[in-house]
C-alpha positions as CSV (number, residue, x, y, z in Angstrom):
1,M,-15.1,13.1,8.9
2,S,-15.2,9.8,7.2
3,T,-12.4,8.9,4.8
4,L,-14.9,9.0,1.5
5,H,-16.3,12.4,2.1
6,T,-12.6,14.0,2.8
7,V,-11.7,12.6,-0.8
8,L,-14.9,14.1,-2.1
9,V,-14.1,16.9,-0.9
10,L,-10.6,17.6,-1.7
11,V,-11.0,15.8,-5.4
12,S,-13.3,17.7,-8.5
13,L,-12.1,15.4,-11.4
14,V,-12.2,11.7,-10.4
15,R,-12.8,8.8,-12.8
16,T,-16.4,7.1,-13.4
17,G,-17.3,4.3,-15.5
18,S,-14.8,2.1,-17.4
19,T,-11.0,1.6,-16.0
20,S,-10.1,-0.2,-18.9
21,V,-8.0,2.4,-19.8
22,P,-4.3,2.5,-22.0
23,A,-1.4,1.8,-19.7
24,E,0.1,5.1,-20.9
25,D,-3.2,6.6,-19.5
26,R,-2.2,5.3,-15.7
27,L,0.3,5.9,-13.0
28,R,1.7,3.4,-11.0
29,L,2.2,4.1,-7.4
30,Y,2.7,2.8,-4.0
31,V,1.5,4.1,-0.3
32,G,2.4,3.2,2.9
33,N,1.2,3.6,6.3
34,G,1.5,1.2,8.9
35,C,-0.4,-2.3,7.8
36,F,-0.8,-2.9,4.6
37,W,-3.6,-4.9,4.9
38,A,-5.7,-2.5,6.3
39,R,-4.5,0.2,2.9
40,Q,-5.2,-2.3,0.9
41,H,-8.3,-2.5,2.1
42,L,-8.9,1.1,1.4
43,F,-7.5,1.6,-1.5
44,V,-10.0,-1.3,-3.1
45,E,-13.3,-0.3,-1.3
46,D,-13.1,3.5,-0.9
47,Y,-10.9,4.3,-4.0
48,E,-11.2,1.6,-6.8
49,R,-14.4,0.2,-6.0
50,K,-16.1,4.0,-4.9
51,L,-14.4,6.1,-6.5
52,L,-13.2,4.5,-10.1
53,N,-16.2,2.1,-10.3
54,R,-13.7,-1.1,-10.8
55,S,-14.8,-4.7,-11.0
56,D,-13.0,-7.3,-9.5
57,D,-10.8,-7.6,-12.8
58,D,-9.9,-4.1,-12.5
59,I,-8.7,-4.2,-8.9
60,T,-4.9,-3.2,-9.2
61,A,-4.1,-2.6,-5.2
62,V,-1.4,-5.4,-4.1
63,T,0.4,-5.5,-1.0
64,G,4.2,-5.6,-0.8
65,Y,6.9,-3.6,0.0
66,A,9.2,-0.5,-0.8
67,G,11.3,1.6,0.9
68,S,15.1,0.3,0.3
69,T,17.5,-0.6,-2.7
70,K,18.3,-3.5,-0.3
71,T,17.0,-7.4,-1.2
72,G,17.5,-11.2,-0.5
73,A,18.5,-13.9,-2.6
74,G,17.3,-13.5,-5.8
75,N,15.6,-10.2,-5.5
76,T,13.5,-11.3,-3.1
77,L,11.7,-9.7,-0.4
78,C,9.4,-11.9,2.1
79,Y,7.5,-11.7,5.1
80,H,8.6,-12.1,9.0
81,N,9.7,-15.8,8.5
82,P,11.2,-18.7,10.5
83,E,14.5,-18.8,8.2
84,N,14.7,-14.4,8.2
85,F,14.7,-15.5,4.6
86,S,15.1,-12.2,2.5
87,D,13.3,-10.4,6.1
88,Y,11.7,-7.1,4.6
89,G,12.4,-5.3,7.6
90,L,15.9,-6.0,8.3
91,L,16.5,-5.1,4.7
92,G,15.1,-2.1,5.2
93,H,11.3,-1.7,3.9
94,A,8.3,-1.1,4.3
95,E,4.9,-2.3,3.9
96,A,3.4,-0.8,1.2
97,V,0.4,-1.0,-1.3
98,Q,0.7,-0.5,-4.9
99,V,-2.0,0.9,-7.3
100,D,-2.9,1.8,-11.2
101,V,-4.2,5.1,-11.0
102,P,-6.0,7.0,-13.9
103,Q,-4.2,10.5,-14.4
104,D,-7.3,12.0,-14.0
105,A,-7.6,10.7,-10.4
106,I,-4.0,10.9,-9.1
107,Q,-5.0,13.9,-6.8
108,A,-8.0,11.4,-5.7
109,A,-5.5,8.5,-4.7
110,F,-3.5,10.8,-2.4
111,A,-6.1,12.4,-1.0
112,T,-7.2,8.6,0.2
113,F,-4.1,8.4,1.7
114,F,-3.9,11.5,3.8
115,G,-7.2,11.0,4.9
116,S,-6.3,7.7,6.3
117,F,-4.7,9.3,9.0
118,V,-6.0,10.0,12.4
119,E,-5.4,12.8,14.7
120,L,-3.0,11.7,17.9
121,S,-2.7,14.9,20.0
122,P,-3.4,18.2,18.7
123,G,-1.4,18.9,15.5
124,K,-0.1,15.5,15.8
125,W,-0.7,13.6,12.9
126,V,-0.4,9.4,12.4
127,R,-1.3,6.0,11.5
128,E,-4.3,4.3,12.3
129,D,-2.6,1.3,14.1
130,Y,-0.4,2.9,16.2
131,F,0.3,-0.1,18.3
132,D,2.9,-0.9,15.3
133,Q,5.8,0.7,15.9
134,G,8.9,0.6,13.8
135,A,11.0,1.8,10.2
136,E,8.0,-1.1,8.6
137,Y,5.7,0.7,9.4
138,R,6.5,4.4,8.5
139,S,4.5,6.6,6.1
140,L,5.8,6.8,2.6
141,I,4.1,7.5,-1.1
142,G,6.3,6.3,-4.2
143,F,6.0,7.7,-7.8
144,P,8.5,8.2,-10.8
145,G,10.5,11.3,-10.0
146,G,10.0,11.3,-6.3
147,F,10.7,15.0,-5.6
148,A,11.6,16.2,-8.7
149,N,8.7,15.2,-10.2
150,E,7.0,19.0,-10.0
151,R,3.2,17.5,-11.0
152,L,3.0,15.0,-9.0
153,M,4.4,17.4,-6.0
154,A,1.7,19.4,-6.9
155,A,-1.1,16.8,-6.2
156,V,0.6,15.4,-3.3
157,R,0.5,18.9,-1.7
158,R,-2.7,19.8,-2.4
159,A,-4.0,16.7,-1.1
160,N,-2.4,16.9,2.2
161,L,-5.0,18.1,4.0
162,H,-3.3,17.8,7.7
163,N,-0.6,19.6,6.5
164,M,2.0,16.9,7.0
165,T,5.9,17.5,6.6
166,L,6.7,16.2,2.7
167,L,10.4,14.5,3.3
168,P,12.6,13.6,0.6
169,G,13.1,9.9,1.4
170,H,16.7,8.2,1.2
171,G,16.0,4.4,1.7
172,S,15.9,2.5,5.0
173,D,14.6,5.7,6.6
174,P,13.6,6.0,10.1
175,D,10.0,5.6,11.5
176,T,7.7,8.7,10.8
177,F,5.3,7.9,13.9
178,E,4.7,11.1,16.0
179,A,6.5,13.1,13.4
180,S,3.6,14.1,11.1
181,S,5.7,13.1,8.3
182,V,5.4,11.6,5.3
183,Y,8.6,10.4,3.2
184,I,8.3,10.6,-0.9
185,M,10.2,8.1,-2.8
186,D,11.4,7.7,-6.3
187,S,10.0,4.5,-7.3
188,T,12.5,4.4,-10.2
189,H,14.9,3.8,-7.6
190,F,13.3,2.6,-4.7
191,R,11.1,-0.3,-6.1
192,F,8.1,-1.7,-5.0
193,V,8.2,-6.0,-4.8
194,Q,5.1,-7.8,-4.3
195,A,4.4,-9.7,-1.0
196,E,3.3,-13.5,-0.6
197,F,0.2,-14.7,-2.0
198,C,-1.6,-15.3,1.3
199,L,-0.7,-11.8,2.2
200,Q,-2.8,-10.3,-0.4
201,F,-6.8,-9.3,0.2
202,H,-5.8,-10.4,4.3
203,D,-8.3,-9.5,7.2
204,D,-6.9,-6.6,9.2
205,Q,-5.5,-7.4,12.5
206,V,-9.1,-5.6,14.3
207,V,-11.2,-6.1,11.2
208,K,-12.7,-9.5,9.4
209,Y,-13.6,-8.6,5.9
210,P,-16.0,-10.7,3.9
211,R,-15.3,-13.7,2.0
212,A,-15.9,-11.9,-1.4
213,Y,-12.4,-9.4,-0.8
214,H,-10.5,-12.6,0.0
215,D,-11.4,-13.9,-2.9
216,L,-9.9,-10.9,-5.1
217,R,-6.6,-13.0,-4.3
218,E,-7.8,-15.6,-7.0
219,V,-8.9,-12.8,-9.1
220,S,-5.5,-10.8,-9.4
221,Q,-3.9,-13.9,-9.2
222,K,-6.0,-15.2,-13.0
223,Q,-5.5,-11.2,-13.7
224,G,-1.6,-11.5,-14.0
225,R,-1.5,-8.9,-11.0
226,L,-0.2,-11.4,-8.6
227,V,3.0,-14.1,-9.0
228,H,5.0,-16.6,-6.5
229,T,7.1,-15.0,-5.0
230,G,9.9,-17.2,-3.9
231,C,8.9,-16.6,-0.3
232,P,9.0,-19.5,2.5
233,A,6.2,-19.7,4.8
234,N,6.1,-17.1,7.0
235,F,4.9,-16.3,10.6
236,V,1.4,-15.5,9.3
237,C,0.1,-17.9,6.6
238,N,1.9,-21.2,5.3
239,N,0.8,-20.6,1.2
240,T,2.9,-18.2,-0.4
241,L,2.9,-20.0,-4.1
242,G,-0.5,-18.7,-5.0
243,H,-1.5,-22.2,-6.7
244,G,-5.7,-22.1,-6.1
245,H,-7.1,-21.0,-2.1
246,A,-4.5,-20.2,-0.3
247,V,-4.6,-22.2,2.7
248,M,-4.9,-19.4,5.6
249,E,-2.9,-20.9,8.4
250,D,-3.1,-17.8,10.8
251,V,-0.9,-18.8,13.4
252,A,-0.8,-14.8,14.9
253,D,-3.7,-12.5,13.9
254,L,-1.1,-9.9,15.5
255,I,1.6,-9.9,13.9
256,I,2.1,-8.4,11.0
């Protein structure tokens, strides 16, 4: 069953048409489940475009880091780099994607997330990129209040079609691989930090996306959703500033 089909089965109310809704009618949440490139593409294409009918200017999905309270110099978090400067993994964070969700399409967002897991063995649900191992790729969902937010937890449980174990996240948590579990984070305490410009709308490790998808970097920057992170060049690409077109010099496509 496709992810989109799963979402449509689980969700009865999905917002369509224009997404220019007031900020108070939106929830900002983040999700993580393996490499953030694939998760960003999933939420852009299957959730924001297909379900919410968002235009390029309205796309809100941003890659970044979350799951710990630790940060580096100047409150920065950065991808693996030769200087080990503010390395997100060493500081206890996981790769994540943040997205703005209309209040009447919250369960659809959670359903999109839970629909991305694959069954490794009977009853054991894992991330698609099972070759990525370690706490940097753990499964997590972050929203205000976390486990204490009863309304959103009810929506999470309705969308949890594989009956995965939901655990309160305490920060710098271990990997969830083969545990069929997802950490629930309080995003007001465990905040999301945007990843570098050149790591936005990036090809997945095994899937190449069209140029139009990559062009969303510049669109999101013009909309004010992407900013300079203060991070140095990393092991994937060398443009973290976000001025004009990113110079995508991928030195190791399989390093994420």
